[in-house]
N, C-alpha and C positions, 0 to 999 in steps of 0.2 A: 531455697528456704529464706524467708524474710528475716529481718533483724529482730522483730518482736516475738517470734515464735520461741517457746521454751520446751525443754525436754521434761519428762515426768520426774526424773531424779532431782532436777533443779527446783521443781514445784514443791516436792515433799520437804526439801531442805528449808525453803522459805516459810512453809506452814509450821514446821517444828520450831523455828526461831520465834515466830509470832506467839505460839503457845507458851514458850518459856518466858517471854517478856511479860505476858499477862500474869502468869503465876508469880513472877518476881514482884510485880506491882502489888498483888494481893498480900504477899508476905510482908512487904514494906509497910503497907497500911495497918496490918494487924500488929506489927511490932511497934508502930508509932502510937496507936490508940488503945489497944487491948479491948476494943469494943466491937461486939458482934453486930450491933445495929449499923455502925459506921461501915464495917466491912461489907455487910449485906447491901447497903446503899451504894457503896463504890462499885460492887460487883454488878448490881442491877444497871447502874448508869453505863458501865463499860459495855455490858451486853447490848443495851439499847443503842448506844452509838455505833457499835460494830454492826448491828443489824441494819441500821440506816445506811451505813457506808456500803455494805454488801448489796442492798437493794439498788443504790445509786450506780454502782459499778455494773450490776447486771443490766440495768436499763440502758446505760451508756453503750454497752457492748464492747467488743474488742477494738483495739487501735486499727484504723484503716491502713491498709498496706498500699504502697505505690505500685502501680501496674508494672513498671519496669523492673521491680524487685523480683518478679517471678518470671524468668526468661522461658520462652517457649522454644525449645531447641528444634522442634519439628519444623517451625517456620524457617529457622536458620539453615537447616539441612536442605530444605527446598530451595532456598536462595542460592546456595553454593553448588547446586546440582548442575554442573557444566559438563558437556560431553567432550570438550577439547582441552581441559586442564584438570589436574587433580588438586583439590582444595581441602584444607582442614583448618581448625581453630585450636590454639593452645592457650593455656593460662600462664600466669607469671611463674608457676612452678614447673613449667614445661610439660604439663600433662595434656594429653589429647582430649579435647572437649567434644568435638564432633568432626566428621569428615564426609565427603561425598563418595559416591560409588566408585569413581575412577581412582581416587586415592586408595580406597580399600583394596581394589584389585591389584594395585601396584605394590603397596607396602603393608597391607593388612591394617588391623586396628590396635595392635599391641604396642606400637611404638610411635612416639612423637617425632617430628622432623629432625631435631638435633640428635636423635638416637636411632635413626633408620639403619636398616641393614645395607649399607653402602660402603665403598672403600674409605680408607683413612683420610685421604685428602678431601674427599667430598664431605666427610663429617666435620672437618675443620672449617670448610667453607660454609656449611650450614650453621655451625656455632657462631662464626663471625657474623653471618647475616642476621642471626637472632639478636646478638649484642648490638649491632648497628640499628636494628629496627626499634629495640627498646630505648636506645639513646636518641636517634634522629627521626624515628617514625617510619623509616623504610630501609630495608636491607636486601641485598641480592646475592645469590650464589650462581655464577655463570655456568658452572658445570657440576652436575651431580651424577655419578655413575654407580650403577648397581646391577644386580643380576637381571632385572627386568628391562633395563634400557638406560638412556641418558636423558637428563632433564636440565632445565634452567629453573631455579627456585627464586621466589620473591616473597618476603615477609613484610607485612604492613601492620603497624600498631592500630588498634581499634577499641571500641567500647567507651562507655561514658567516663569511666575512670582510667582509660587506657590500660586495662587489665588483661587484654587478649592480643594475640598475634594471629592474623589471617594469612595463611600460607597458600601460595599458588605454584604448582609444578607444571611447567609446559614442556612437552617432549621435544627433544632435539632430533630433527631428521638426519639420518646418517647418509652422507654423500657416497655415491658409487663411482669412484674415479675410474675404475676399469671400464664400466659401461660408457662413461663420458669419453674415455680415450678411444674406444672402439668406434663410437659415432664420429669422432673427429678425424681419425686417419682414413676411414672409409668414405668420408664426405668431402666437403669443400677444402678443409684444411689439408687433407691428404693429397688432393689434386693440386693445390697450390704448391705444396712442397715438392711434388713430382715435377712440376713445371720448371723448378729451379734446381733440380738435381739431387733432391733429398728423398731417399727411400726409407719408409718407416714400417715397422712391424711390431705387433704386440706378441710377446713370447711368454708362455707359461714357465713356471719354475722347473718343469721337467724338460724344457727345451723345445716344446712343440709350439707351432705358430697358432695363435688364437685368432688373429686378424692381421690384415696387411693392407697397405695403401696401394692404389693402382700403379704408382711408380715402382714400388717394390716388386709387384707381380711381374711387370713387364721387364724390369732389369734382371730379375732372377730366372725367369723362364723364357722370355722372348715373346710370350703370348699374353696380352693383357687380360684375356678371359680365362686363363688357367686357374686351377684350384690349388691353393697352397696351404690352406688351413688344415691343421692336424698333422702336418709334416714337420720333420726336424728342421729347425732354423739353420743349423750348421751345414745341412746338406746342400744349401744353395751357395755356400762359400768355400773357398779353398785357401790354404796357407802354404807358401813355399819355404825353402830352406832359410830364408832371411826373415821368416815370420811376417811376410808381407801378405795382407789379405787381398783377395780379388773375387770376382764372381766366378762360380764353378763352371758355368756354361761358356764362359769366354776363354777358358784354358789358360795356358801360361802367358799368353799375350794380353791378358786382361789388365785393365787399369788398376792401379793400387787403390785400396779403399781405406777410409778412416771410419771407425765405428764408435758411436756413443750409446750408452744405455742409461736409462732413468727408471728406477723402481717406481711402479705405479701404486701409490698408496695415498691415503688421506693425510695431508701434511698436518692437520690438526688432531689426528687420532694418535693412538699409541704407536710405538716403534714397530715397524713391520717385520715380520719373520721372513728373511730373505730366502728360506727354503720353500716358502709357499707363495711368495709375492711375484706376480708377473712383472715383466720389464718391457719398457718401450725401447726398441732398437732403432737408431738413426744411422743410416749408411750413406756416406758421401764419398766422392772421389778424393783421394789423397792429394794434398797440395792446394785445395781450394777451401779447406776448413779454416775456421778462425784460429789464428795462432799457429798455422802450419808452416810458417816461413821463419825458421830460427835465425837466419842471417839478416833479417830486416832490422833497421835502426828505429823505425817508427811503427807502432802497432797499426795494423790494417785489418779491415773486416773482409769476409769472404766475398769474392766477386758475385757469386750467385745471390748472396744475401743483399749486397748493394743493389743488384738489379731488381730484387723483390721490393725492397724498401724505397728505392729511389723513385719509383713510379707512383707511390702513394701520395695523395694530397695532404696527408697528415705530416706534421713535422716530427721526424723520428731520428734519433742518434743513439750510438752505443758507446759505452766506456768500459774499460777493464777494471780489475780490482784495485789498481793503483791510481785510478782516476784519469788515465790517458784516454783521449778521444779516439775511438777506433774508426768511426764512420758517422756521417751526418748527411741526410738527403737534402736536396735543394729546398724543399718546403721548410725544413728546420732552419737552414741558414737564412732563408727569406724572412721567417718569423723572428729570427735573432737580429735582423738588421744588417746582415752580411751577405746579401744576395750576390752570387758570382764569385765569392771569395772561398778559399779552401778552409776546411774546418780548423779551428785553433787546436793547439796541443792539449788543452784541458778545458772542460766545460766551464770552469770558473773564470776563464778569460772572456766569457760573454757578459758577465754581470759587473755591476759597480763594485767598488772596493769594499763597501760596507757589507755586501752580501756574499763575498767570496768564502768566508769562513763557514757560514751556515750551509752553503751549497756543497762545499768540500766534505763536511761532516755527513751530509745526507747521502752523497754518493758512496762514501766509505761504509755507511751503515747498511745501505741496500745491497752493496757488493759483498759484504762479509757475513751478514746475518741470514736468516731464513728467507726463502723466496717470498717477497711481499711487494706491495705497491703503495704509493702515496703521492701527495702533492706538496709543493713548497712554493711560497710566494717570493719572487726575486724581482729585481729591477735591472733591466738590460742596459748596456752602455749607451745604445742609441736611443733609449726611451727611459731615462732615469727618473722621470716624475710619475710614471704610472706603473705600479707593480703588475706582473703577469704571473700566471700559474704554470709552473714547470712540473710535469708528471715524471715520477721515477718508479721503476719496477725492477726488482732483482730477477735475473734470469740465470738458469743453471744448465749445465751440460753442453754449452756452446763454446768450449775452449776458453779463450781469454775474456770473451764478452761476459760481463757480469751485471751491467746495469743498462736498462733501456730507458732513454729519456724522450719525453714528448713535449712539444711546444707548438701551440696554435698561433698562426699569424693573425693578430688582432689589429693590424694597422688600418685595414679598411673599416672594421667595426668602430675603432676609435675615431676615425675621420668622420664617419656618418653620425656618431654621437655628437661630435662637436658641431657639425653642420646643423643638426636638428636643434641642439641647444641654442646655437646662434640665431637660427630662424625664429625660434620661439621667443627669444629675448627681443629681437628686432620687431616682431609683431606686437609684443607687449609695449615696448617703448613707442612704437608708432601710434598705438591707441591712446597712450598717455599724451603724446605730443599733439594729436588731433584734438583731444578734449581741451587741452590747455589753450591751443590756438583758437578754438571756437569761442571760449570764454573771453580771451583777449580781444577778439574781433568785436564783441559787444561793447567792451570798454572803449576801444579805439573808435568805434562808430560814434559813440557819444562825444568823445573828445574832438574828433574831426568835425562833426556836425556843429558843435558849440563854437569851434574856431571859425567856421564858415559864417555862422550867424553873427558873430562879433565883428568879422571883417566887413559885413554889410553895413555896420554902423561906424566903422573907422576907415578913414582914407589914408593913403600914404602921406606921411608927414606928421600924423598924430603920434603922441607919445607912446601909446599902447600898440600901435600897428606892428612895429618890429617884434615886440614880444609875442604877439599873437602868431605872427608868421613863424617865429622860432618854435613855438609850441606845435604848430601844424607840421613843420618840417620833421621834428622829432617823432611826432605821431605817425607820419608817413614812413619813417625809418622803422618804427616798431611794427607797422603793418607789413613791411617787407619781410621782417623776420618771421612774423606769423605765417606769411605765405610760404616761406621756406619750411616751416614746421608742417604745414598742410601738405606740401609736396612730399616730405619724408613719409608722412602717414598716408599718402596716396589719396588725399581728400581735397586736392585742389581742382579747380575747374580747368579742363583741357579743351583745346579746339583742334582735334586731330584732323589731319589731311593726309592723303596719299602722296608721297613725295619721294624724291631720290636723295639719298644721303650726301652724295658729292655736291648737289646743288646747295644744300644747307651749309656745307663747309665753305663753298665758294662765296656765299653771301657774306660771311664773316671773316673771310681769309685775310683781308687787309687789317681788320681790327686785331686779329690774332697775332699778326706779325708785329704790330705796334706793342701789344702786351708782352710778347716774348722778348723783344729787344734785339739788338744787333750782335751781342756777345754770345748768343746761343745759336747753333746751327739748327734751323727749323726747316723740316722737310714734310711735304704733303704728297701722298701717293694714293692712287685709287686702282682697284681691280676692275677688270672688264666684266660686262654682263651682270652688274649688280641688280638684285631684285628690289622693287619699290617697297617702302615701309609705310606704315600708317602711324603718324605721331603728330604732336603739336610742334610746328616748326620753331615757335618762339621758345618753348621749353627745351627743345632739342638743342637750340643754340646755347641755352644756359648750361646744359650738360657739357657741351664741348668747351665752352669758355672756362668752366670750373675745373675740368680735368687739365686743360692746358695751363691755367694759372697755378694749379697745385704742382704740376711738373716743373714749371719755371722756378717756383719757390724751393723745390727740392734740390735744384742745381745752383742755389745761390753761392755755395762755397766752391763751385767748380767752374767759374767763369774765366778759364784760362785758355780758351780756344778748343777745348776737348768736350765741352758740354753739347750734347745733341738731344734734340726733341723731335720725335717722329709722330705724325698724325696720319693714319692710313685707314682706308675702308677696304674690306675684304669680303669675298663671296664664300659663304660657308654652306656646303651642300648637306643633304641628309646623310650621305655616306660618311662625310667628315665627322658629323655629330655622332654617328654610330661608332666610328673608330675611336672617338674620345672616351666612350664608355662612361659617360657622365650620369650620375644618379639624379641630377637636377634638371638639365636641359632636355626637353622632349625632342624626339627625332623630327626633323623638318629642315626647311631651308631658312637661312638667316643671312642678314647683312650685318657685318661686324664693324664696329668703330674701335680702333686700337690707338691708344695714346701711350707712347713709350719714351722714357727719359733715361739719362745716364747719371742720375743724381745719387744722393746718399742712401736711398733705399729706406724701407720701413722695417723696424725691429719686429721679430716674430711675435713678441708678446703684445705688440700694438696692431698687428695685421688684422686680427679678428674684431677690432673695435673701431676701425676707421670710418665705418658708415653710421656709427651712432651719433646722434645729435649732441653738439657741444663738446665732442671729444676732439682735441687738437694737440699736436706736438709742437706747434709754433709758439714763439714767445708771446707774452701778453701784449695785446694791441694790434697783432698782425693777423688775427683770424678769429671768427666766432665759433668755428667747429661745425657750421651748418652747411658748408659747401658740398662735401661728399654725401652727407645725409640727404640733401636736396637732390643730388644726382641719383642716388639710390631710389628715392621715392618716384622721381619722374620716369626712370627706366622701368621700374616694376609696374607703375600705373599704365605704362605704354605696352605692357605685355612682354617686356624684354628681361634680360639677365645681365648682370655685371659681375666681373671677377677681377681680383687684384693679385698679381704675382710680383714678388719683390725679393731682392737679394741685397743685403746690406753692403754698401760700398760699390755696387754695380748698377743699381737703378731699379725702376718700377715699371710695370706694364699693366695698364687698365684696359680691359676688353669688354665692350658693350655688345651684346647680341640682341638684335631686333628682328622679330619674325618677318619674313617676306610676305607682303600682302598679295593675295592671289585673286582679289575681287575686281570690281570695276575700277578703272582709273579714277573716276570721280568719287569723291568721298561720300557716296550715298549712305544714308543711315547714320551719319555723324550725329552725336548727341547734341552738340552745340550748333544750332542752325541760326543762320542770319535772320534777324527779325525784319519783317516787311516795313518799309518806310512809308509813313502816311502823315498828312498834315492834320494837326489837332488845334482846334480853335481855343482850347483852354477851358478851365472850369470842369466841374464834375463832383459827384458825391463819392467819397472814399471811406471805406471801413478799414481802419488801421488796428491790427491785432498784434500786440507785442507785450511779453511779460516783463521785459527789462524797462523800468521806469525811465531811465535816462535816454535809452534809445528811442522809446516811444515819444518822449517829449521833443527830441530833436527832429524826428520824422514828422510829427504833427506840425511843428512850427515851419519846417521846410515846405510842406505841402500847402499849408495855409497861406504862406507868403506867395506861393505860385498860383493862388486863386482857386484852390480846391476846397470843398466843404468836407471837413474831416470829422469822423466820429470814431472815438477810441474805445478799445476794449483791452483788458489786461490779460485775458486768456481765451482759449478756444470756446469754452462754454459761454462766456459772456458775449463773444462775438456772434455765436449761433443764436443766442437768445435775442439779440438786437434784430437779427433778420427775421426770426420767427414772430416777433412782435409787430411786424409790418414795415420795418425799416427799408427804404428804397436806396439802393447803392448802385453805382456804375462800375465799381472795382473793389476787390478785396485785397488789401496788402497785409500779409501775415508772416510772422516768424514761423519756422518749421518746428523747432523743438520747444515745447512749452509744457508746463505741468498740467495734470488732469486730462485735458484734451489738446492734442498737438494740432499743428496747422493743417496737415493733410486730412485728418479725421474731420475737422471742422469744415474744410473745403468740400469734402464729399457730402456732408449733411446739407450744406448750403446749395450744392448743385442739384440735390433732389427737389429743393423748393424753387430754384432758379437755374435751370439747366444751362443757360448761356452765360452765366456769370463769370467774367474773367478773374483770374487769381494771379497775384504777383507774390512769390515767396521771397523772403529775405533770409539768407543763411550764410554762415561762414564755411559750410561744407561744400564739397565738390558738386557742381551741377549734374555731372554724369552719374555720380552715385545717387543723388536724390531722385533723378528721373527713373532710375531702376527701382527705387523703393516706393515711389509715389505713383500709383496706377491712376493717373488723371490725364485727360487730354486738354490741350489748350492752356497749359499753365506756363508762367514765365518766372525767371529767376533774377534776383539782384544780389550779387555777392557782397558780403560784409568784409571790411568796413567800406562805407560809401560816404560821399560828400553830399551836401545839400543840393548841389546842382545835379549830381548823378541820380538821386532818387526822384527829383522833379522831372528830369528828362525821361527817365525810365517809365514813370507813370504816364507821361504824355505819349510816349511811344506805344504803350500797351493800349491806351484808350483810342489812339489813332488807328491802330491795327484793327480794333473792333469795328 
């Protein structure tokens, strides 16, 4: 009913009050004037005004009502008609407003949820859920028990004014522990128990066998196919004068037995009636049950149980009610970082001091409370920085064993996570280093070219000559650093050849001895039958020199005659790689380069950072931090792998694995091929395309001084437009990376107009990488930074080859 609707009684009362007010007005006018004419005029005016008001109200009609003020409960009933849950709606007074069919079938329509026909605790839970819902918007009752079943109830506040509660009742499925036990002992669980000497049978309250495991049938009858269901359980056992149990079929010489029984009932249900509840009987040989050795000093687990758990790959251990460790399988000890060691007296001996109290409380709780399971995060002594999850479960009916502990070996997973994180970080740093080096090369090209042009106007002895030479020398030093960054990012130009690693070592052997000095015992050894490798010999020499120099510096504090440095080459077969079980190195044949020293070693916290650029542990002024990063880039660009193993105070070993080359002895297919030598008379028309103004200006002046006619363009589109407009050129010299249209896209478009046009690319990136990305034949490369003489000679070489 809307707020504007009125009952008939209320309407009559209002009309009576109006009539009395009008009569009182007439009486007041008569008393004041005593004139019939005045009274008649007042009455006529009042009647006229009343008529006009009545007509206006009639024309205006009744007050409009809001649509939501008239709820359509049929729509609500249709909305809550769910087949899987009983639903109803109550108002603030707790009255039932509407309900779906399932709720009516369970509880009827005469009661609202807080007043249902259920037991007392359920009513209290429903009332608490209602109060919580009115206060917080949502309330739950986890268990509601009645004559029709068991439910979980939920109440949610709803309505525009939050004046209603929407109730949902979900039925709770009742577990059948008896059926589950039958399936278990007749299935794999029963066969597993039989394998380790445990016979199991499910016995009804009247003593008859309802089900039995294969082990029980065979021990009780001698025939694994015999039928024992429906027979008395005690008929298969006998008891002597000393109340010792044994199998009846084995007679007096039968082995003594220990028997455990567990009532089979729902642990979450009501207390079972022992006169009607079946029991699970576990029969094992006496003397092997847990806790069967009263004279022992240290708690032990059953040998058959140790044999069962010891073969599992899962880390499992057992503890008694007092927290003593009864047993731990090898997988548990390996996960705890104590592989090969005996189990400690207490589980708390495995964790750090701060976690001992929490673990001790958890073991005591699971040992003494109801059978349950859970997890706790602890930090192991051998791995104090990374918490692990330790599972605990309360077990019953196994003598002293009260808690089962589970621990998974996460060492390999942690190691792989660190390797993936390190590889990802190195890749990101490499991309950053390559981009920085490329931009620096443009700057250095302009500086070196400007210095060369200035030196052409200044001769030795001029006041500015030495200053220009100093600028040029520092620029060359900066160019060397950028080459190292490019090496780390695997973007430098390599000249790979098929070679023998001992030959490279022999070429620089004398230099290495001078670098190492006389106070360090320096030894070089080689294996027989080493496979050839394909690498740039110059860059490989740099790898060896950097590793040897780092080893020498690491032994600076041990120059007392005991410092030793060993450089060796080794043959690594595919079988050796397979035995290493490495997740990084693919199986195959390798030639390894090993540099080992007896220096101070590398701290564990630094070992994962040694290949990062600009990371160094040396004092300021003794290293840039680019040596090992350069080694890393050269090795990876050559298809190899490098690993560092170190122990503080004992030394470090670097191992470089280079794949054996199984192709032709000649380096056929090498990316960097020797350019043909040809005489060039000089002169020619050159299209120079470069987006960096300073680099373009230096290159233009250098080529113009060499006698070439140079036409410049600031990007690829402008260069292509010059050719399309009829420009005649003998050579296109272009940068690779440019905005809008890059060098390769421009070269392809020009080749469509002039198929034989030679192209010379200038770039700070690796020639090998560029050739893979640029699908063009007959192109040439000039690495940045370059000097005035280098670009002039390169242009002459390309035109001469044409």
